C-alpha angles and dihedrals in degrees: 000000000000116000097331112143131215131185135221127199126198113191097189132171094273106029151348115258123193124192128182114199140174107264094219104046103020089233113159112246101172140353137187139169142197127197127244124213113266099238137118094239129030141172108257089228087076090062090049090052091048089051088056093046090053091048095247097130096063115023116182115220099008120120099194139017135194130190131217125179148168109302129233095022105135128224120189123202130188126221091280090054091249119143109254102200140347112300112257107233125230093248096055108111100200093105096053094106091043091057090049089051093053092052092047093049098051102021127243095270092064092056096042091049094057118020091018095231144080110242117250135170094290101055120096091227088064093044090053090053090049091050092049090055102036105029105029095160091057092041090056090060099050113117103158134024120205139170123229097263090048092051095045093047091048089048093053087054093053098262091264107107125060111289116251139199138174135249095264096058094036088057091055093063098076092235103074122086118223091194094049096035093222144083117284098225093182091062092047092050092046092053099041102024095239145033123281132185117267129193122264112260110233127195111261094249095047126105118240088206141280128290123237087263091056095255111151107235118208127217090258126209145219119285096251091053089046091054090052089050091051091051094044089227122196126212108290096028113132119208122201111194118188113187129121084324129017131239135182115198140161133204113238136169094244145355120317112205122210115189091197089065094231096113120057118200114217129173120253127227092260123043104296140067139265114212104199144181112206123196129188096218116075134130089342087079089064093043091050092049091049090051090050090052092046094240138109123264088247091056090047090054091053093048092049093048093056097040125104105281096243094046088239091290095305112143124198120196101206101211095123094140096035111257140259096199112058090020116250115159095187126067097248115154119159141200110207140170095043121173131168092261090049095050097087131107090250093053095044089049090050091047090055092051092047093047092054093041092050091051091052093044089050090053091048090053091047092052092046090054092061103026100037134251111317118251089210137354122223124190122204140157133069091300089064088072089066107096090195095051093044093053092043090055091048093048097042093048093040089222138116109253124197125215125200125216111283112270143120096283098184092051090047090050090054090049090052089053090049089054088050091053092046099047104024090238129091101235125227110230124185114258109186103206122197119208123222119196133203114266118250092245098049094091089067097058114012097081091050093048093051091046091052092052093049091049090052092056107274109153094007108132120231135173135042097314094053095087098036094110 
């Protein structure tokens, strides 16, 4: 492949990241980023502007480009292909009751049999029901429903041809069947009351077209699928991603069905599936705690790393932004079990780390119960930089966890897909994983810490979606 270059774009919740890499080696040539507004709904034009600010609309020297983005976020177009209202982001909880209604109306088996998930607040199928009930005038004008990577890819191609998507993002809508490989129009009509136009689902190695500058544009994919591409995961590999939010996912050969609704099965950007548990509260828990203590996140990490392992009995429930999984519509975090010895910056920092780590470990256990024991666990995202969080996850799960070199994994995954589209072969790029092992003393306290967090309410569903199954 010589020195040919490809580009990957990740339009995430917080920012647009662009990487340009050598298609043969995966070596980073250039990177740039532009921030997004921190809101729960946003006009898609802001993402288009951020793509321009980061240089992703005209990349010199690249031969191909692929886009990944936040999944579930819902964009509504009218018959003139104009955006009708701000896109409702994946982390907006307004459609939680709507998702529970859909499950109650059709029964969980109907949903598990086709999309492989139970609708919750994130899924477009729930957002469409919410729109139908709360904004009927807007709902009446909806002609087409897209996700961010669909809309950005279509925009790069001039917004003239039929919009396209891939199997990973289609599977995140709640109205696309992994088993059938096609849209489930009956579910869409049941939710919204009528049919709408949906993007064409392209194979993961297919081009969506070429830009006006001659840049080959790949099919793109959802951000979770892109991260698995970047890590070159094999079947049985579990990926823990701790960014703004936190996800625990595993690559499997086919759908994994969870009747509790905790695990969604989405398609990957190859030919398999990615059962996943997605949580709203990730590294922001640590950032918010650091702000409360008047210190930097780096300082918080150092305090937590040297604190007594159990945080003196202090227990933090990390639901500062509500929670999608387990469902909590209200923003109800808690700090419990305080004593005078525990009321120090070190112990509070440690309690925040343990609260987040216990939530992630609980999700990893839940996923393992339905998808099988992981072959290998990989940790990525900004939270992976926290030594205290990384070691807490290792100790609380009792497992070796591998970290990859720090980089924008979703954007690199999109770039790897772009190289696949350009050359016809999915390239092998070096990864350089580093293993982290449980500490010798963790057996004496980790079980008690996890038990204390469960007793305090960690993992206990609350809110309208709790009884949906």
